[in-house]
PyMOL Python script that loads the backbone (N, CA, C, O; Angstrom):
from pymol import cmd

cmd.read_pdbstr("""\
ATOM      1  N   MET A   1     -94.497 -46.512  -6.815  1.00  0.00           N
ATOM      2  CA  MET A   1     -94.058 -47.735  -7.234  1.00  0.00           C
ATOM      3  C   MET A   1     -93.016 -47.432  -8.815  1.00  0.00           C
ATOM      4  O   MET A   1     -93.629 -46.686  -9.578  1.00  0.00           O
ATOM      5  N   LYS A   2     -92.116 -47.721  -9.174  1.00  0.00           N
ATOM      6  CA  LYS A   2     -91.767 -47.338 -10.029  1.00  0.00           C
ATOM      7  C   LYS A   2     -90.483 -48.537 -11.140  1.00  0.00           C
ATOM      8  O   LYS A   2     -89.300 -48.604 -10.807  1.00  0.00           O
ATOM      9  N   ILE A   3     -90.932 -49.197 -12.162  1.00  0.00           N
ATOM     10  CA  ILE A   3     -89.692 -50.026 -12.793  1.00  0.00           C
ATOM     11  C   ILE A   3     -88.499 -49.331 -12.621  1.00  0.00           C
ATOM     12  O   ILE A   3     -88.446 -48.128 -12.876  1.00  0.00           O
ATOM     13  N   LYS A   4     -87.236 -50.150 -12.091  1.00  0.00           N
ATOM     14  CA  LYS A   4     -85.840 -49.367 -12.426  1.00  0.00           C
ATOM     15  C   LYS A   4     -85.712 -48.779 -14.078  1.00  0.00           C
ATOM     16  O   LYS A   4     -86.624 -48.943 -14.888  1.00  0.00           O
ATOM     17  N   ASP A   5     -84.844 -48.305 -14.297  1.00  0.00           N
ATOM     18  CA  ASP A   5     -84.661 -47.786 -16.012  1.00  0.00           C
ATOM     19  C   ASP A   5     -83.628 -48.771 -16.472  1.00  0.00           C
ATOM     20  O   ASP A   5     -83.216 -48.829 -17.630  1.00  0.00           O
ATOM     21  N   ASP A   6     -83.179 -49.655 -15.344  1.00  0.00           N
ATOM     22  CA  ASP A   6     -82.079 -50.709 -16.525  1.00  0.00           C
ATOM     23  C   ASP A   6     -82.904 -51.799 -17.079  1.00  0.00           C
ATOM     24  O   ASP A   6     -82.400 -52.818 -17.551  1.00  0.00           O
ATOM     25  N   PHE A   7     -84.356 -51.549 -17.013  1.00  0.00           N
ATOM     26  CA  PHE A   7     -85.260 -52.456 -17.837  1.00  0.00           C
ATOM     27  C   PHE A   7     -86.165 -52.253 -18.372  1.00  0.00           C
ATOM     28  O   PHE A   7     -86.917 -51.461 -17.804  1.00  0.00           O
ATOM     29  N   VAL A   8     -86.579 -52.750 -19.578  1.00  0.00           N
ATOM     30  CA  VAL A   8     -87.704 -52.511 -20.780  1.00  0.00           C
ATOM     31  C   VAL A   8     -88.099 -53.738 -21.343  1.00  0.00           C
ATOM     32  O   VAL A   8     -87.521 -54.805 -21.550  1.00  0.00           O
ATOM     33  N   LEU A   9     -89.432 -53.234 -21.571  1.00  0.00           N
ATOM     34  CA  LEU A   9     -90.352 -54.193 -22.109  1.00  0.00           C
ATOM     35  C   LEU A   9     -90.111 -54.478 -23.261  1.00  0.00           C
ATOM     36  O   LEU A   9     -89.872 -53.396 -23.797  1.00  0.00           O
ATOM     37  N   LYS A  10     -90.009 -55.371 -24.094  1.00  0.00           N
ATOM     38  CA  LYS A  10     -90.218 -55.506 -25.625  1.00  0.00           C
ATOM     39  C   LYS A  10     -91.292 -56.829 -25.868  1.00  0.00           C
ATOM     40  O   LYS A  10     -91.687 -57.631 -25.022  1.00  0.00           O
ATOM     41  N   LYS A  11     -91.570 -56.772 -27.116  1.00  0.00           N
ATOM     42  CA  LYS A  11     -93.042 -57.279 -27.481  1.00  0.00           C
ATOM     43  C   LYS A  11     -91.949 -58.033 -28.843  1.00  0.00           C
ATOM     44  O   LYS A  11     -91.603 -57.509 -29.901  1.00  0.00           O
ATOM     45  N   ILE A  12     -91.640 -59.342 -28.330  1.00  0.00           N
ATOM     46  CA  ILE A  12     -90.697 -60.226 -29.535  1.00  0.00           C
ATOM     47  C   ILE A  12     -91.651 -61.644 -29.882  1.00  0.00           C
ATOM     48  O   ILE A  12     -92.037 -62.445 -29.031  1.00  0.00           O
ATOM     49  N   ALA A  13     -91.916 -61.722 -31.368  1.00  0.00           N
ATOM     50  CA  ALA A  13     -92.798 -62.675 -31.911  1.00  0.00           C
ATOM     51  C   ALA A  13     -94.160 -63.050 -30.811  1.00  0.00           C
ATOM     52  O   ALA A  13     -94.295 -64.139 -30.253  1.00  0.00           O
ATOM     53  N   GLY A  14     -95.146 -61.811 -30.660  1.00  0.00           N
ATOM     54  CA  GLY A  14     -96.066 -62.170 -29.947  1.00  0.00           C
ATOM     55  C   GLY A  14     -95.947 -62.230 -28.731  1.00  0.00           C
ATOM     56  O   GLY A  14     -97.014 -61.944 -28.187  1.00  0.00           O
ATOM     57  N   SER A  15     -94.698 -62.603 -27.632  1.00  0.00           N
ATOM     58  CA  SER A  15     -94.449 -62.680 -26.610  1.00  0.00           C
ATOM     59  C   SER A  15     -93.694 -61.214 -25.669  1.00  0.00           C
ATOM     60  O   SER A  15     -92.984 -60.393 -26.250  1.00  0.00           O
ATOM     61  N   TYR A  16     -93.937 -61.149 -24.555  1.00  0.00           N
ATOM     62  CA  TYR A  16     -93.395 -59.809 -23.925  1.00  0.00           C
ATOM     63  C   TYR A  16     -92.485 -60.508 -22.887  1.00  0.00           C
ATOM     64  O   TYR A  16     -92.780 -61.371 -22.060  1.00  0.00           O
ATOM     65  N   VAL A  17     -91.330 -59.924 -23.140  1.00  0.00           N
ATOM     66  CA  VAL A  17     -90.218 -60.199 -22.285  1.00  0.00           C
ATOM     67  C   VAL A  17     -89.667 -58.909 -21.916  1.00  0.00           C
ATOM     68  O   VAL A  17     -89.882 -57.842 -22.492  1.00  0.00           O
ATOM     69  N   VAL A  18     -88.773 -59.154 -20.674  1.00  0.00           N
ATOM     70  CA  VAL A  18     -88.280 -57.890 -19.924  1.00  0.00           C
ATOM     71  C   VAL A  18     -86.657 -57.975 -20.484  1.00  0.00           C
ATOM     72  O   VAL A  18     -86.062 -59.049 -20.577  1.00  0.00           O
ATOM     73  N   VAL A  19     -86.130 -56.824 -20.794  1.00  0.00           N
ATOM     74  CA  VAL A  19     -84.433 -57.184 -21.279  1.00  0.00           C
ATOM     75  C   VAL A  19     -84.009 -56.178 -20.204  1.00  0.00           C
ATOM     76  O   VAL A  19     -84.709 -55.285 -19.727  1.00  0.00           O
ATOM     77  N   PRO A  20     -82.396 -56.562 -19.830  1.00  0.00           N
ATOM     78  CA  PRO A  20     -82.085 -55.831 -18.984  1.00  0.00           C
ATOM     79  C   PRO A  20     -81.012 -55.148 -19.731  1.00  0.00           C
ATOM     80  O   PRO A  20     -80.254 -55.785 -20.462  1.00  0.00           O
ATOM     81  N   VAL A  21     -80.895 -53.456 -19.518  1.00  0.00           N
ATOM     82  CA  VAL A  21     -79.921 -52.730 -20.548  1.00  0.00           C
ATOM     83  C   VAL A  21     -78.786 -52.338 -19.705  1.00  0.00           C
ATOM     84  O   VAL A  21     -78.598 -52.945 -18.651  1.00  0.00           O
ATOM     85  N   ARG A  22     -78.108 -51.501 -20.021  1.00  0.00           N
ATOM     86  CA  ARG A  22     -76.902 -50.835 -19.424  1.00  0.00           C
ATOM     87  C   ARG A  22     -76.073 -51.697 -18.379  1.00  0.00           C
ATOM     88  O   ARG A  22     -75.597 -52.787 -18.694  1.00  0.00           O
ATOM     89  N   THR A  23     -75.966 -51.283 -17.440  1.00  0.00           N
ATOM     90  CA  THR A  23     -75.199 -52.171 -16.311  1.00  0.00           C
ATOM     91  C   THR A  23     -75.712 -53.872 -16.013  1.00  0.00           C
ATOM     92  O   THR A  23     -75.073 -54.911 -15.844  1.00  0.00           O
ATOM     93  N   ARG A  24     -77.411 -53.495 -16.053  1.00  0.00           N
ATOM     94  CA  ARG A  24     -77.953 -54.812 -15.730  1.00  0.00           C
ATOM     95  C   ARG A  24     -78.039 -55.646 -16.412  1.00  0.00           C
ATOM     96  O   ARG A  24     -78.275 -56.801 -16.057  1.00  0.00           O
ATOM     97  N   ALA A  25     -77.830 -55.184 -17.823  1.00  0.00           N
ATOM     98  CA  ALA A  25     -77.258 -56.391 -18.981  1.00  0.00           C
ATOM     99  C   ALA A  25     -76.022 -57.482 -18.552  1.00  0.00           C
ATOM    100  O   ALA A  25     -75.987 -58.638 -18.974  1.00  0.00           O
ATOM    101  N   VAL A  26     -75.158 -56.971 -17.761  1.00  0.00           N
ATOM    102  CA  VAL A  26     -74.067 -57.916 -17.608  1.00  0.00           C
ATOM    103  C   VAL A  26     -74.405 -58.294 -15.966  1.00  0.00           C
ATOM    104  O   VAL A  26     -73.734 -59.228 -15.524  1.00  0.00           O
ATOM    105  N   ASP A  27     -75.147 -57.810 -15.249  1.00  0.00           N
ATOM    106  CA  ASP A  27     -75.088 -58.320 -13.924  1.00  0.00           C
ATOM    107  C   ASP A  27     -76.680 -59.214 -13.755  1.00  0.00           C
ATOM    108  O   ASP A  27     -76.999 -59.695 -12.668  1.00  0.00           O
ATOM    109  N   PHE A  28     -77.495 -59.321 -14.883  1.00  0.00           N
ATOM    110  CA  PHE A  28     -78.828 -59.839 -14.514  1.00  0.00           C
ATOM    111  C   PHE A  28     -78.658 -61.036 -15.352  1.00  0.00           C
ATOM    112  O   PHE A  28     -78.099 -60.870 -16.436  1.00  0.00           O
ATOM    113  N   SER A  29     -78.981 -62.003 -15.084  1.00  0.00           N
ATOM    114  CA  SER A  29     -78.963 -63.694 -16.062  1.00  0.00           C
ATOM    115  C   SER A  29     -80.400 -64.336 -16.080  1.00  0.00           C
ATOM    116  O   SER A  29     -81.111 -64.697 -15.142  1.00  0.00           O
ATOM    117  N   GLY A  30     -80.596 -64.363 -17.369  1.00  0.00           N
ATOM    118  CA  GLY A  30     -82.298 -65.234 -17.265  1.00  0.00           C
ATOM    119  C   GLY A  30     -82.965 -63.890 -18.172  1.00  0.00           C
ATOM    120  O   GLY A  30     -82.483 -62.820 -18.545  1.00  0.00           O
ATOM    121  N   ILE A  31     -83.814 -64.292 -18.261  1.00  0.00           N
ATOM    122  CA  ILE A  31     -85.218 -63.653 -19.077  1.00  0.00           C
ATOM    123  C   ILE A  31     -86.460 -63.857 -18.244  1.00  0.00           C
ATOM    124  O   ILE A  31     -86.861 -64.840 -17.620  1.00  0.00           O
ATOM    125  N   ILE A  32     -87.030 -62.457 -18.440  1.00  0.00           N
ATOM    126  CA  ILE A  32     -88.710 -62.766 -17.790  1.00  0.00           C
ATOM    127  C   ILE A  32     -89.422 -62.543 -18.946  1.00  0.00           C
ATOM    128  O   ILE A  32     -89.084 -61.914 -19.949  1.00  0.00           O
ATOM    129  N   LYS A  33     -90.781 -63.321 -18.619  1.00  0.00           N
ATOM    130  CA  LYS A  33     -91.523 -63.467 -19.810  1.00  0.00           C
ATOM    131  C   LYS A  33     -92.972 -62.814 -19.281  1.00  0.00           C
ATOM    132  O   LYS A  33     -93.424 -63.443 -18.324  1.00  0.00           O
ATOM    133  N   LEU A  34     -93.554 -62.006 -19.586  1.00  0.00           N
ATOM    134  CA  LEU A  34     -94.804 -61.719 -19.343  1.00  0.00           C
ATOM    135  C   LEU A  34     -96.097 -61.979 -19.536  1.00  0.00           C
ATOM    136  O   LEU A  34     -96.262 -61.906 -20.753  1.00  0.00           O
ATOM    137  N   THR A  35     -97.003 -62.215 -19.070  1.00  0.00           N
ATOM    138  CA  THR A  35     -98.465 -62.395 -20.014  1.00  0.00           C
ATOM    139  C   THR A  35     -98.761 -61.013 -20.251  1.00  0.00           C
ATOM    140  O   THR A  35     -98.099 -60.036 -19.898  1.00  0.00           O
ATOM    141  N   GLU A  36    -100.063 -61.059 -21.026  1.00  0.00           N
ATOM    142  CA  GLU A  36    -100.205 -59.642 -21.542  1.00  0.00           C
ATOM    143  C   GLU A  36    -100.807 -58.776 -20.289  1.00  0.00           C
ATOM    144  O   GLU A  36    -100.620 -57.575 -20.480  1.00  0.00           O
ATOM    145  N   THR A  37    -101.492 -59.070 -19.034  1.00  0.00           N
ATOM    146  CA  THR A  37    -101.884 -58.589 -18.089  1.00  0.00           C
ATOM    147  C   THR A  37    -100.691 -57.994 -17.538  1.00  0.00           C
ATOM    148  O   THR A  37    -100.646 -56.820 -17.173  1.00  0.00           O
ATOM    149  N   GLY A  38     -99.563 -58.938 -17.467  1.00  0.00           N
ATOM    150  CA  GLY A  38     -98.366 -58.457 -16.680  1.00  0.00           C
ATOM    151  C   GLY A  38     -97.612 -57.337 -17.484  1.00  0.00           C
ATOM    152  O   GLY A  38     -96.957 -56.436 -16.959  1.00  0.00           O
ATOM    153  N   ALA A  39     -97.779 -57.505 -18.706  1.00  0.00           N
ATOM    154  CA  ALA A  39     -97.257 -56.311 -19.820  1.00  0.00           C
ATOM    155  C   ALA A  39     -98.100 -55.120 -19.413  1.00  0.00           C
ATOM    156  O   ALA A  39     -97.489 -54.058 -19.296  1.00  0.00           O
ATOM    157  N   PHE A  40     -99.576 -55.123 -19.148  1.00  0.00           N
ATOM    158  CA  PHE A  40    -100.107 -54.102 -18.977  1.00  0.00           C
ATOM    159  C   PHE A  40     -99.958 -53.394 -17.549  1.00  0.00           C
ATOM    160  O   PHE A  40    -100.190 -52.208 -17.313  1.00  0.00           O
ATOM    161  N   LEU A  41     -99.577 -54.245 -16.762  1.00  0.00           N
ATOM    162  CA  LEU A  41     -99.076 -53.711 -15.097  1.00  0.00           C
ATOM    163  C   LEU A  41     -97.834 -53.093 -15.492  1.00  0.00           C
ATOM    164  O   LEU A  41     -97.644 -51.897 -15.276  1.00  0.00           O
ATOM    165  N   TRP A  42     -96.796 -53.975 -16.174  1.00  0.00           N
ATOM    166  CA  TRP A  42     -95.753 -53.291 -16.367  1.00  0.00           C
ATOM    167  C   TRP A  42     -95.661 -51.678 -16.783  1.00  0.00           C
ATOM    168  O   TRP A  42     -95.059 -50.796 -16.172  1.00  0.00           O
ATOM    169  N   LYS A  43     -96.393 -51.570 -17.929  1.00  0.00           N
ATOM    170  CA  LYS A  43     -96.352 -50.117 -18.443  1.00  0.00           C
ATOM    171  C   LYS A  43     -96.627 -48.856 -17.276  1.00  0.00           C
ATOM    172  O   LYS A  43     -95.985 -47.837 -17.019  1.00  0.00           O
ATOM    173  N   LEU A  44     -97.733 -49.364 -16.779  1.00  0.00           N
ATOM    174  CA  LEU A  44     -98.060 -48.782 -15.843  1.00  0.00           C
ATOM    175  C   LEU A  44     -96.974 -48.420 -14.480  1.00  0.00           C
ATOM    176  O   LEU A  44     -96.718 -47.305 -14.024  1.00  0.00           O
ATOM    177  N   LEU A  45     -96.656 -49.242 -14.200  1.00  0.00           N
ATOM    178  CA  LEU A  45     -95.315 -48.927 -13.376  1.00  0.00           C
ATOM    179  C   LEU A  45     -94.460 -48.200 -13.915  1.00  0.00           C
ATOM    180  O   LEU A  45     -93.961 -47.302 -13.236  1.00  0.00           O
ATOM    181  N   GLU A  46     -94.115 -48.358 -15.080  1.00  0.00           N
ATOM    182  CA  GLU A  46     -93.243 -47.726 -15.810  1.00  0.00           C
ATOM    183  C   GLU A  46     -93.428 -45.810 -15.711  1.00  0.00           C
ATOM    184  O   GLU A  46     -92.577 -44.923 -15.654  1.00  0.00           O
ATOM    185  N   LYS A  47     -94.494 -45.783 -15.723  1.00  0.00           N
ATOM    186  CA  LYS A  47     -95.276 -44.453 -15.172  1.00  0.00           C
ATOM    187  C   LYS A  47     -95.186 -43.926 -13.726  1.00  0.00           C
ATOM    188  O   LYS A  47     -95.362 -42.725 -13.519  1.00  0.00           O
ATOM    189  N   GLY A  48     -94.901 -44.841 -12.649  1.00  0.00           N
ATOM    190  CA  GLY A  48     -94.845 -44.875 -11.709  1.00  0.00           C
ATOM    191  C   GLY A  48     -96.404 -45.093 -10.627  1.00  0.00           C
ATOM    192  O   GLY A  48     -96.635 -44.609  -9.519  1.00  0.00           O
ATOM    193  N   ALA A  49     -97.132 -45.872 -11.364  1.00  0.00           N
ATOM    194  CA  ALA A  49     -98.278 -45.991 -10.708  1.00  0.00           C
ATOM    195  C   ALA A  49     -98.201 -46.432  -9.174  1.00  0.00           C
ATOM    196  O   ALA A  49     -97.153 -46.827  -8.662  1.00  0.00           O
ATOM    197  N   ASP A  50     -99.232 -46.341  -8.595  1.00  0.00           N
ATOM    198  CA  ASP A  50     -99.166 -46.989  -7.004  1.00  0.00           C
ATOM    199  C   ASP A  50    -100.440 -48.156  -7.245  1.00  0.00           C
ATOM    200  O   ASP A  50    -101.281 -48.363  -8.119  1.00  0.00           O
ATOM    201  N   ARG A  51    -100.127 -48.660  -6.183  1.00  0.00           N
ATOM    202  CA  ARG A  51    -101.176 -49.966  -5.743  1.00  0.00           C
ATOM    203  C   ARG A  51    -102.333 -49.710  -6.348  1.00  0.00           C
ATOM    204  O   ARG A  51    -102.780 -50.285  -7.341  1.00  0.00           O
ATOM    205  N   GLU A  52    -102.924 -48.639  -5.598  1.00  0.00           N
ATOM    206  CA  GLU A  52    -104.309 -48.420  -6.088  1.00  0.00           C
ATOM    207  C   GLU A  52    -104.614 -48.065  -7.969  1.00  0.00           C
ATOM    208  O   GLU A  52    -105.419 -48.607  -8.727  1.00  0.00           O
ATOM    209  N   GLU A  53    -104.037 -47.429  -8.125  1.00  0.00           N
ATOM    210  CA  GLU A  53    -103.823 -46.770  -9.784  1.00  0.00           C
ATOM    211  C   GLU A  53    -103.573 -48.408 -10.453  1.00  0.00           C
ATOM    212  O   GLU A  53    -104.285 -48.484 -11.455  1.00  0.00           O
ATOM    213  N   LEU A  54    -102.773 -49.782 -10.224  1.00  0.00           N
ATOM    214  CA  LEU A  54    -103.001 -50.760 -10.720  1.00  0.00           C
ATOM    215  C   LEU A  54    -104.272 -51.593 -10.636  1.00  0.00           C
ATOM    216  O   LEU A  54    -104.765 -52.182 -11.598  1.00  0.00           O
ATOM    217  N   ILE A  55    -104.627 -51.590  -9.729  1.00  0.00           N
ATOM    218  CA  ILE A  55    -106.115 -52.167  -9.390  1.00  0.00           C
ATOM    219  C   ILE A  55    -107.008 -51.527  -9.976  1.00  0.00           C
ATOM    220  O   ILE A  55    -107.628 -52.278 -10.729  1.00  0.00           O
ATOM    221  N   SER A  56    -107.335 -50.612  -9.992  1.00  0.00           N
ATOM    222  CA  SER A  56    -108.464 -49.565 -10.884  1.00  0.00           C
ATOM    223  C   SER A  56    -108.303 -49.778 -12.192  1.00  0.00           C
ATOM    224  O   SER A  56    -109.214 -50.101 -12.955  1.00  0.00           O
ATOM    225  N   SER A  57    -106.555 -49.519 -12.650  1.00  0.00           N
ATOM    226  CA  SER A  57    -106.740 -49.756 -14.203  1.00  0.00           C
ATOM    227  C   SER A  57    -106.911 -51.333 -14.908  1.00  0.00           C
ATOM    228  O   SER A  57    -107.147 -51.600 -16.087  1.00  0.00           O
ATOM    229  N   LEU A  58    -106.723 -52.177 -13.858  1.00  0.00           N
ATOM    230  CA  LEU A  58    -107.236 -53.811 -13.967  1.00  0.00           C
ATOM    231  C   LEU A  58    -108.626 -54.012 -14.152  1.00  0.00           C
ATOM    232  O   LEU A  58    -109.188 -54.789 -14.924  1.00  0.00           O
ATOM    233  N   LEU A  59    -109.161 -53.118 -13.249  1.00  0.00           N
ATOM    234  CA  LEU A  59    -110.998 -53.326 -13.166  1.00  0.00           C
ATOM    235  C   LEU A  59    -111.323 -52.765 -14.461  1.00  0.00           C
ATOM    236  O   LEU A  59    -112.091 -53.390 -15.191  1.00  0.00           O
ATOM    237  N   SER A  60    -110.771 -51.531 -14.878  1.00  0.00           N
ATOM    238  CA  SER A  60    -111.421 -50.740 -15.981  1.00  0.00           C
ATOM    239  C   SER A  60    -111.015 -51.622 -17.369  1.00  0.00           C
ATOM    240  O   SER A  60    -111.706 -51.548 -18.385  1.00  0.00           O
ATOM    241  N   GLU A  61    -109.824 -52.451 -17.279  1.00  0.00           N
ATOM    242  CA  GLU A  61    -109.522 -52.765 -18.232  1.00  0.00           C
ATOM    243  C   GLU A  61    -109.781 -54.387 -18.724  1.00  0.00           C
ATOM    244  O   GLU A  61    -109.615 -54.733 -19.894  1.00  0.00           O
ATOM    245  N   TYR A  62    -110.188 -55.267 -17.705  1.00  0.00           N
ATOM    246  CA  TYR A  62    -110.287 -56.731 -17.796  1.00  0.00           C
ATOM    247  C   TYR A  62    -111.705 -57.178 -16.920  1.00  0.00           C
ATOM    248  O   TYR A  62    -111.942 -56.686 -15.817  1.00  0.00           O
ATOM    249  N   GLU A  63    -112.438 -57.995 -17.453  1.00  0.00           N
ATOM    250  CA  GLU A  63    -113.396 -58.312 -16.385  1.00  0.00           C
ATOM    251  C   GLU A  63    -113.207 -59.393 -15.303  1.00  0.00           C
ATOM    252  O   GLU A  63    -113.285 -60.622 -15.330  1.00  0.00           O
ATOM    253  N   VAL A  64    -112.848 -58.226 -14.057  1.00  0.00           N
ATOM    254  CA  VAL A  64    -112.208 -59.104 -12.953  1.00  0.00           C
ATOM    255  C   VAL A  64    -112.847 -58.376 -11.492  1.00  0.00           C
ATOM    256  O   VAL A  64    -113.378 -57.266 -11.454  1.00  0.00           O
ATOM    257  N   ASP A  65    -112.690 -59.107 -10.569  1.00  0.00           N
ATOM    258  CA  ASP A  65    -113.719 -58.625  -9.397  1.00  0.00           C
ATOM    259  C   ASP A  65    -112.503 -57.772  -8.750  1.00  0.00           C
ATOM    260  O   ASP A  65    -111.320 -57.966  -9.033  1.00  0.00           O
ATOM    261  N   GLU A  66    -112.901 -56.955  -7.985  1.00  0.00           N
ATOM    262  CA  GLU A  66    -111.963 -56.236  -7.077  1.00  0.00           C
ATOM    263  C   GLU A  66    -110.777 -57.314  -6.046  1.00  0.00           C
ATOM    264  O   GLU A  66    -109.613 -57.184  -6.426  1.00  0.00           O
ATOM    265  N   ALA A  67    -110.886 -57.884  -5.358  1.00  0.00           N
ATOM    266  CA  ALA A  67    -110.636 -58.801  -4.862  1.00  0.00           C
ATOM    267  C   ALA A  67    -109.279 -59.508  -5.628  1.00  0.00           C
ATOM    268  O   ALA A  67    -108.163 -59.680  -5.139  1.00  0.00           O
ATOM    269  N   THR A  68    -109.622 -59.755  -6.600  1.00  0.00           N
ATOM    270  CA  THR A  68    -109.256 -60.746  -7.825  1.00  0.00           C
ATOM    271  C   THR A  68    -107.836 -59.843  -8.138  1.00  0.00           C
ATOM    272  O   THR A  68    -106.661 -60.169  -7.971  1.00  0.00           O
ATOM    273  N   ALA A  69    -108.436 -58.561  -8.666  1.00  0.00           N
ATOM    274  CA  ALA A  69    -107.483 -57.600  -9.133  1.00  0.00           C
ATOM    275  C   ALA A  69    -106.699 -57.294  -8.045  1.00  0.00           C
ATOM    276  O   ALA A  69    -105.523 -57.079  -8.342  1.00  0.00           O
ATOM    277  N   ALA A  70    -107.060 -57.179  -6.528  1.00  0.00           N
ATOM    278  CA  ALA A  70    -105.919 -56.759  -5.743  1.00  0.00           C
ATOM    279  C   ALA A  70    -104.937 -57.801  -5.630  1.00  0.00           C
ATOM    280  O   ALA A  70    -103.721 -57.649  -5.746  1.00  0.00           O
ATOM    281  N   ALA A  71    -105.793 -59.295  -5.304  1.00  0.00           N
ATOM    282  CA  ALA A  71    -104.688 -60.150  -5.163  1.00  0.00           C
ATOM    283  C   ALA A  71    -103.552 -60.206  -6.462  1.00  0.00           C
ATOM    284  O   ALA A  71    -102.360 -60.355  -6.194  1.00  0.00           O
ATOM    285  N   ASP A  72    -103.957 -60.092  -7.709  1.00  0.00           N
ATOM    286  CA  ASP A  72    -103.234 -60.307  -8.815  1.00  0.00           C
ATOM    287  C   ASP A  72    -102.150 -59.437  -8.627  1.00  0.00           C
ATOM    288  O   ASP A  72    -101.014 -59.889  -8.483  1.00  0.00           O
ATOM    289  N   VAL A  73    -102.417 -58.083  -8.613  1.00  0.00           N
ATOM    290  CA  VAL A  73    -101.391 -56.935  -8.253  1.00  0.00           C
ATOM    291  C   VAL A  73    -100.332 -57.414  -7.511  1.00  0.00           C
ATOM    292  O   VAL A  73     -99.246 -57.766  -7.971  1.00  0.00           O
ATOM    293  N   ASP A  74    -100.738 -57.421  -6.108  1.00  0.00           N
ATOM    294  CA  ASP A  74    -100.150 -57.713  -4.940  1.00  0.00           C
ATOM    295  C   ASP A  74     -98.766 -59.279  -5.334  1.00  0.00           C
ATOM    296  O   ASP A  74     -97.634 -59.185  -4.860  1.00  0.00           O
ATOM    297  N   ARG A  75     -99.058 -60.182  -5.966  1.00  0.00           N
ATOM    298  CA  ARG A  75     -98.848 -61.071  -6.238  1.00  0.00           C
ATOM    299  C   ARG A  75     -97.679 -60.678  -7.264  1.00  0.00           C
ATOM    300  O   ARG A  75     -96.500 -60.985  -7.091  1.00  0.00           O
ATOM    301  N   PHE A  76     -98.232 -59.869  -8.486  1.00  0.00           N
ATOM    302  CA  PHE A  76     -97.255 -59.288  -9.793  1.00  0.00           C
ATOM    303  C   PHE A  76     -96.160 -58.471  -8.632  1.00  0.00           C
ATOM    304  O   PHE A  76     -95.057 -58.918  -8.316  1.00  0.00           O
ATOM    305  N   VAL A  77     -96.603 -57.535  -8.250  1.00  0.00           N
ATOM    306  CA  VAL A  77     -95.561 -56.764  -7.341  1.00  0.00           C
ATOM    307  C   VAL A  77     -94.782 -57.657  -6.287  1.00  0.00           C
ATOM    308  O   VAL A  77     -93.563 -57.517  -6.188  1.00  0.00           O
ATOM    309  N   ASP A  78     -95.138 -58.137  -5.874  1.00  0.00           N
ATOM    310  CA  ASP A  78     -94.138 -58.722  -5.056  1.00  0.00           C
ATOM    311  C   ASP A  78     -92.771 -59.775  -5.994  1.00  0.00           C
ATOM    312  O   ASP A  78     -91.558 -59.602  -5.877  1.00  0.00           O
ATOM    313  N   LYS A  79     -93.283 -60.554  -6.647  1.00  0.00           N
ATOM    314  CA  LYS A  79     -92.518 -60.807  -8.068  1.00  0.00           C
ATOM    315  C   LYS A  79     -91.378 -60.259  -8.261  1.00  0.00           C
ATOM    316  O   LYS A  79     -90.240 -60.724  -8.202  1.00  0.00           O
ATOM    317  N   LEU A  80     -91.969 -58.698  -8.620  1.00  0.00           N
ATOM    318  CA  LEU A  80     -90.933 -57.590  -9.125  1.00  0.00           C
ATOM    319  C   LEU A  80     -89.931 -57.367  -8.442  1.00  0.00           C
ATOM    320  O   LEU A  80     -88.786 -57.582  -8.841  1.00  0.00           O
ATOM    321  N   ARG A  81     -90.367 -56.687  -6.788  1.00  0.00           N
ATOM    322  CA  ARG A  81     -89.469 -56.731  -5.787  1.00  0.00           C
ATOM    323  C   ARG A  81     -88.633 -57.815  -5.770  1.00  0.00           C
ATOM    324  O   ARG A  81     -87.461 -57.459  -5.892  1.00  0.00           O
ATOM    325  N   GLU A  82     -88.784 -59.083  -5.660  1.00  0.00           N
ATOM    326  CA  GLU A  82     -88.061 -60.319  -5.602  1.00  0.00           C
ATOM    327  C   GLU A  82     -86.812 -60.266  -6.481  1.00  0.00           C
ATOM    328  O   GLU A  82     -85.680 -60.597  -6.127  1.00  0.00           O
ATOM    329  N   ALA A  83     -87.134 -59.861  -7.523  1.00  0.00           N
ATOM    330  CA  ALA A  83     -86.260 -59.910  -8.719  1.00  0.00           C
ATOM    331  C   ALA A  83     -85.313 -58.501  -9.051  1.00  0.00           C
ATOM    332  O   ALA A  83     -84.468 -58.320  -9.928  1.00  0.00           O
ATOM    333  N   ASP A  84     -85.847 -57.543  -7.917  1.00  0.00           N
ATOM    334  CA  ASP A  84     -85.222 -56.626  -7.544  1.00  0.00           C
ATOM    335  C   ASP A  84     -85.344 -55.391  -9.185  1.00  0.00           C
ATOM    336  O   ASP A  84     -84.399 -54.748  -9.641  1.00  0.00           O
ATOM    337  N   LEU A  85     -86.248 -55.401  -9.527  1.00  0.00           N
ATOM    338  CA  LEU A  85     -86.857 -54.823 -10.561  1.00  0.00           C
ATOM    339  C   LEU A  85     -87.646 -53.184 -10.189  1.00  0.00           C
ATOM    340  O   LEU A  85     -87.627 -52.279 -11.023  1.00  0.00           O
ATOM    341  N   LEU A  86     -88.304 -53.032  -8.819  1.00  0.00           N
ATOM    342  CA  LEU A  86     -88.576 -51.795  -8.556  1.00  0.00           C
ATOM    343  C   LEU A  86     -87.415 -50.969  -7.809  1.00  0.00           C
ATOM    344  O   LEU A  86     -86.581 -51.453  -7.044  1.00  0.00           O
ATOM    345  N   GLY A  87     -87.533 -49.656  -8.181  1.00  0.00           N
ATOM    346  CA  GLY A  87     -87.073 -48.701  -7.626  1.00  0.00           C
ATOM    347  C   GLY A  87     -87.611 -47.931  -6.289  1.00  0.00           C
ATOM    348  O   GLY A  87     -87.003 -46.953  -5.854  1.00  0.00           O
TER     349      GLY A  87
END
""", "prot")
cmd.dss("prot")
cmd.show_as("cartoon", "prot")
cmd.util.cbc("prot")
cmd.orient("prot")
């Protein structure tokens, strides 16, 4: 999985936001705000991480059990797919 090139993550005033660039800046209306955990996963997806890598990274970075990490990853990825942010 990989984030589409037309979106970048920015930290603005302590908040993480996804900003559309290039042609997406015209087509995409709205703003996407991410939590710190969402931004963590986003950065991994920019590098092409798969589901297992995302879960493993969450487990090593945060104090969370595997079932919760897997559910959180699946929910996050589903939301990105719905918004057409994954390539």
